[in-house]
BATORTI-636285 format. One line per field, with one value per residue (C-alpha): x, y, z; residue number from 1; residue in one letter. Coordinates in nm, 2 decimals, padded with zeros to 4 digits, always signed. Example, Ala and Ser with C-alpha at 12.3 -4.5 7.8 and 13.67 -1.06 7.14 Angstrom:
2
u: +01.23; +01.37
v: -00.45; -00.11
w: +00.78; +00.71
num: 1; 2
residuo: a; s
END
This chain:
116
u: +00.00; +00.28; +00.44; +00.12; +00.09; +00.46; +00.39; +00.08; +00.27; +00.56; +00.32; +00.14; +00.48; +00.59; +00.28; +00.31; +00.67; +00.56; +00.29; +00.53; +00.79; +00.52; +00.41; +00.74; +00.71; +00.86; +01.00; +00.78; +00.83; +00.55; +00.62; +00.57; +00.23; +00.12; +00.20; -00.03; -00.31; -00.27; -00.29; -00.60; -00.77; -00.67; -00.80; -00.46; -00.37; -00.34; -00.46; -00.10; +00.01; -00.31; -00.29; +00.07; -00.03; -00.31; -00.14; +00.20; +00.26; +00.48; +00.74; +00.64; +00.33; +00.19; +00.20; +00.07; -00.23; -00.30; -00.27; -00.50; -00.77; -00.75; -00.79; -01.09; -01.25; -01.21; -01.46; -01.76; -02.05; -01.83; -01.98; -01.64; -01.70; -01.96; -02.23; -02.10; -01.74; -01.48; -01.19; -01.01; -01.06; -01.44; -01.48; -01.79; -01.79; -01.72; -01.43; -01.28; -01.30; -01.14; -00.85; -00.79; -00.78; -00.53; -00.32; -00.30; -00.21; +00.06; +00.20; +00.21; +00.41; +00.65; +00.71; +01.04; +01.01; +01.07; +01.38; +01.30
v: +00.00; +00.24; +00.17; +00.26; +00.59; +00.66; +00.59; +00.82; +01.10; +01.06; +01.07; +01.38; +01.55; +01.46; +01.61; +01.92; +01.96; +01.93; +02.19; +02.44; +02.39; +02.44; +02.76; +02.94; +03.25; +03.24; +03.53; +03.60; +03.90; +04.11; +03.95; +03.60; +03.70; +03.88; +03.57; +03.36; +03.62; +03.64; +03.26; +03.27; +03.53; +03.34; +03.01; +02.86; +02.80; +02.44; +02.32; +02.25; +02.61; +02.75; +02.53; +02.64; +03.01; +03.00; +02.78; +02.96; +03.28; +03.55; +03.76; +04.08; +04.20; +04.38; +04.06; +03.86; +04.10; +04.03; +03.65; +03.67; +03.85; +03.57; +03.32; +03.51; +03.52; +03.15; +03.05; +02.83; +03.04; +03.35; +03.61; +03.60; +03.25; +03.11; +02.90; +02.55; +02.64; +02.38; +02.52; +02.85; +02.99; +02.97; +03.33; +03.53; +03.88; +04.02; +03.77; +03.88; +04.24; +04.16; +03.96; +04.24; +04.50; +04.28; +04.24; +04.61; +04.65; +04.39; +04.57; +04.90; +04.73; +04.60; +04.94; +05.10; +05.40; +05.74; +05.92; +06.22
w: +00.00; +00.09; -00.25; -00.43; -00.24; -00.32; -00.69; -00.70; -00.52; -00.77; -01.07; -00.94; -00.88; -01.23; -01.39; -01.17; -01.29; -01.65; -01.60; -01.44; -01.72; -01.98; -01.82; -01.87; -02.08; -02.42; -02.63; -02.93; -03.16; -03.30; -03.64; -03.48; -03.33; -03.65; -03.86; -03.63; -03.66; -04.04; -04.06; -03.85; -04.07; -04.39; -04.25; -04.29; -03.92; -03.81; -03.47; -03.34; -03.41; -03.26; -02.95; -02.89; -02.94; -02.69; -02.43; -02.41; -02.23; -02.38; -02.21; -02.38; -02.18; -02.49; -02.70; -02.40; -02.39; -02.75; -02.69; -02.39; -02.59; -02.85; -02.57; -02.43; -02.78; -02.82; -02.55; -02.61; -02.72; -02.78; -03.01; -03.19; -03.32; -03.55; -03.37; -03.30; -03.41; -03.34; -03.54; -03.46; -03.80; -03.77; -03.68; -03.69; -03.84; -03.49; -03.46; -03.79; -03.68; -03.34; -03.50; -03.76; -03.47; -03.28; -03.59; -03.63; -03.27; -03.31; -03.62; -03.43; -03.16; -03.42; -03.58; -03.50; -03.27; -03.43; -03.30; -03.08
num: 1; 2; 3; 4; 5; 6; 7; 8; 9; 10; 11; 12; 13; 14; 15; 16; 17; 18; 19; 20; 21; 22; 23; 24; 25; 26; 27; 28; 29; 30; 31; 32; 33; 34; 35; 36; 37; 38; 39; 40; 41; 42; 43; 44; 45; 46; 47; 48; 49; 50; 51; 52; 53; 54; 55; 56; 57; 58; 59; 60; 61; 62; 63; 64; 65; 66; 67; 68; 69; 70; 71; 72; 73; 74; 75; 76; 77; 78; 79; 80; 81; 82; 83; 84; 85; 86; 87; 88; 89; 90; 91; 92; 93; 94; 95; 96; 97; 98; 99; 100; 101; 102; 103; 104; 105; 106; 107; 108; 109; 110; 111; 112; 113; 114; 115; 116
residuo: x; x; x; x; x; x; x; x; x; x; x; x; x; x; x; x; x; x; x; x; x; x; x; x; x; x; x; x; x; x; x; x; x; x; x; x; x; x; x; x; x; x; x; x; x; x; x; x; x; x; x; x; x; x; x; x; x; x; x; x; x; x; x; x; x; x; x; x; x; x; x; x; x; x; x; x; x; x; x; x; x; x; x; x; x; x; x; x; x; x; x; x; x; x; x; x; x; x; x; x; x; x; x; x; x; x; x; x; x; x; x; x; x; x; x; x
END
């Protein structure tokens, strides 16, 4: 019995470690995020790329905000998705508008700052 408890504790600890390691922020550029948003608008994003995008946090808080708004839009029953949508590219008109706005925001972030 003690062996079983030890095994369960080790398994839970291993899963917790994987979750923590997977939650590390990654460095993404505005161009990286813009490419995902363009792929989404063009209906060319695959599920693996979308899953990575919505499940990974970004080190740049501005890009993380854009990612977070995409995650919020991709909720069951969201007005940003077509009714019954199961794929990320199944956007409603409101969803297309939102993603275009987020793409423009991303592009502004990526523009070089003008010298003073």
